N, C-alpha and C positions, 0 to 999 in steps of 0.2 A: 348200327341198325340199318337194315335195308330200306331204301326209299321206294315207295310205291310209285311207279310210273303210270301216267295216264293211258299210255298205249296198252298197258296190261289191264288196267281197270276197264278200258273199252272192250277188250277182247273177252273179258270175264263177265260183262254186264248182261249176257244172255239176251240182248236185243230188246229188253223191255224197260228196265228202270235203272236209275243211277244212284250211287250212294248219297246219303243225305248231305255229306260235307260239300258236295258239288251243287246242291240246290240253293239258288239265290233267294234272297228275300223278295217279296212281291214288288218292292220299289226298284229292284234291279232286273227281275226276270224279263228276258227279251220278248217272251210271248205276250206280256202285258204292256211293256214300256216302248216297244218299237212302233213307229208310225207305219201303218200297213199300206202297201201298194204305191209307195212314193219313194223314188230314189233321190238322194240329195244331189243337186246339180252343182257339185264342187267345181270351181273354175278349171278348165282344161286349157293349158298354155302351150302353144307350139314354139319351143325355144330356138327353132331353126329359122324363124321369121327374120328376113333381112332388116326389118325395121326394128332396130335394137331398142329405141326409146319406147316403142309399143310393148315389147317384151318386158322391159324393165318396169314400166308402169303397171303392167298386168300382174307381175310378181309382187310388187309393193302393195297394190290394191288388195290382192288375195290374202297377203300376209296380215294386213290391217283388219280386213273385214271377215276373214274366214279362219286364218291360222293354218290353212291347208290348201293344196291345189295339186292338180295332176299335170305332168309335163309329157309331151309327145315330141317325136323327132329329136330325141335327146342325144343322138350320136352313138349310142351303145348298140352294136349290131345284134340282130335277132339271134344269131347262132351263139354269140357270147352269153346272152341272157339264158338261152335254152340249156347250154352246157352247165352254167352256174346253178340253175334250178335243178337240173337232173342229178348232179352230184350230191346236193343237199338232200333231195328226196331219197336217193339211194342209201345214204347214211342212216336215215331213220327207218328204213326197211330192213336193216341188218338185224341179226339175232341180238337179243338184249345184252348178252354177255360181251359182245363186241362193242356196243355203245357204252357200256359201263366203264370201259377202259378210260374213257374221256370224262368221267363224272367229276364234278367239282367236289372237293372235300367239304364236310359240314362246317369246319372251322375256317374256311377260306374267306378272306376279306374281299377277294375279287369275285366278279360274277362269271368269269370265264369257265367254260366247261359245259358238259352235258348235265342237264338238271330238269327240275319240275317246278319247284316253288321258289319264287324270286323275292317277294316282298311280304311284309307282315300284313295280314288281313285282320282288321279289328273284329270282324264277325266270325273268324275262324274258318272261313270258307275257302275252297280251293278252285283254281281255274282249270278248265278242261284243255290242258296244253302241256306238252313237253318242249324243251328248248335246247339249243346249243349256242353258246356265246364264244366268240374269240375275236381278238383284234386282228385287223387285216392291213392296217397302216398306222404309223410309219414303221419301217423295218425294225427299228430299235425297240419298238413296243410289242412286237409279235412274240408270242410263246407258242412254238409249233407243237408242243405236246398236246395242245387242245385242237389241233387240226387233224381230222380223220386221215388215216393212212389208206383206208378203204372207203370209197373207190380210189384207185391209184391216181386218177386224174383230178382228184379233189383240189389239190394245191394249185395246179396249173389253171383250172377253171376259175378259182377264186382270184388269183393274181391277174388274170386277163380281165375279169369284170372290174376289179379295182383300178386297173390301168385306165379304163374308159371313164370311171366314176370321177376321177380328178377334174376333168373338164366340166362336168355337171356341177360339182361342188363349187368350183371357182366362179362359174357364171352366177350361181345362186347367191353366193356370199357377196360378190361385187354388187349385184343388184340390190340386195338388202342394205348394204353399206351406203350406196349412193342415195337410196330412198330415204335415208335418215339425214341426208345433207353432209355425210362424211366422205372422205376420200375413198376410192373404190377398194383399197386393201385394208382399211381400218377395222372393219368388222372382223375379218379373218384374223388380223394380227392380235386383237384383244382377246380372242379365244384360243390363242396358241400358235397362230401362223403355221409354219411348216411342221410344228410339233403336235398340231391338233390330231386327235386319235379317231380312226374309223373303227368302230366296234360293230361287228356283224352279230346279229341274232337270227337264228332260224327257229321260227315257231311252227310246231307240228301239232295240229288239232285233229285227232282221230274222229271218226264218226261217233255221234253221241245219240243214244236211244231217246233222250228227252231234251232236245236242243232248246226248247222253249223255256226250260227251267234253269239252264246253265249259262255261264259265260266262259269264253276262252281266256281272255284277259279283261279284268274289270275296268271301269272308267278311270282314265288317268291322262295326264299330260306327260310328254316325254321330258326327261331330265336334260336331254342333249341340247346342242345348239339348233341343229336341224336334223331331221330323220328322212332318209331316202328309202322308201318302202317299195319292194317288188313283191306282189302277191301272185299266187296261182289263180286259176280261173273260177275258184269256188267263192261265191259271195260270202263276206264275213265281216268286213270293216264297217263300223258304224261311227257316226260323229254326232255330237250334241249341237243342236241349233235351237236357240231360244228355249232351252230347257227340255227339248224333246229329242228322242233318238231316231236317227234315220240311217238306212243303208246307203253307203257310198257306192256309186255306180262303178262297176268294174270296167276298165278300158284296157283292151289287150295291148301288152307291151309298154303301157304307160308306167311312169314312176310316180308314186304318190309322195308328195312332200309335206311333212309336218313341221310347223314352227315349234321348236322346243323351248323349254323354260329359259335356257341361257340367252337365246336371242331376244326373248321377251324382256329379260332383265337388262341386257346391254342396251336395248332400245328404250329403256325406261317406260315400258308399257305400250309403246306405239304398235309394235307387232304383238300378236296374241298367240300364245301356245294353245293348240287345239285339244279340246277334251274329246277323247275317243275311247272306244272299246272294241272287242272282237266277240262275235257270236260264232256258234258252231253249227254243223250240218248233220242231219240224221243219217244220210247215206254216203256222203263223200268226205274225204280228207282234205282239209284246207291247210295250206302251207304258206307262210310269208317270210320274206327275207328283208327285214329292216337293217339298214346301216345307220348307226348313230354317229354323227359328227360331234365329238366331245372335246372339251379343253383337257389338257394334261391334269392329272389328279391334284397337284399342288398349286395350280394356277388360281389366283384370286379373280373372280368375275363379279362385276357390279355394273350399274348404269354407266354408260360412257360419259366421261367428264364434260364433253362438248354438248351433251343433251340435258345436263342438269343446270338449272338456273334458279334464281329466287322465285320466279313465277312457276317454274316446273321442277320442284325439288325431287330428290331421289325417292323413288317408290319402293326400292328393294335394297336389302343389305348387300354389301360386298363381302364375299366369303370364298374360301377354297372350294373348288369343285367337289373334291372328295367329301368334304363336310356337308355340302349341299345334298349330295346323293345319299349319304348315310341318314340324314334327317328325313329325306323323302321316303326311302325304302322302309324305314322303321316308324313312319307316321309320327315324327317328332316335329315340333314347330321350327320354322326356319328363323 
């Protein structure tokens, strides 16, 4: 059965209304639930600051109090970012039949490939987004059949971006580790060390005739350890703060960092995974490029033993990452 892509729904919407399966309940509709006229002042951290203790403390404080922050002067050259974004945008502008070559099969247990619907929605609603998933690191985890051949520079642009991303990942993971009183490599080691996976997702949100009624991606925390998100310049990311939804300010060339579920679990709740969602735009296409740092599928993740005491018992179960993701995507109890 052919899967309906949101890009096609958008082009067939005649510019006035959207199908009912995309209309959210009033408790979710951004037109009702968004705090108007106020951008959320998510911490912005200059990670090139020579005062390393200041940077570390800023990362730890943001991870405890916000679960998200933006980093600037991160060392990824502008031209590397621009080429990486351009090849992803070009893929989604290809004719549908070219994109469908990379479609994930309905019975696949992996998220990799071109697709539309990712997780079970208990209300039967759909998100206004198409996506492409594929792993970009480590080399032995990559399946190039999910990497577009067109544009021809797609692979090179992705590999170049990832080359620079390692430094960002290492700095963040060391800071998070030291902030827990652990050795600087302990956090990274317990989530897979050099076998930890970088999973890229490109989210493509076409213009939506009724953006006040729809969501791109509904409210969620990321299953990952951390997520490094690169958006285009169309406003769309929202975060929950004290039970209210706010737009997160777009900062040109900044990387948005989300604390994910696995870091919350390893920290035994000191760091908080951020609850966030994406909204859509009436006139413009929004695109975002999150890279999820994930443990290998069979690795068991739980609260770090050094952080569990009689006074501070384990708040989370230890379980295989694959099992954790399966339960989360299918709305099953952990």
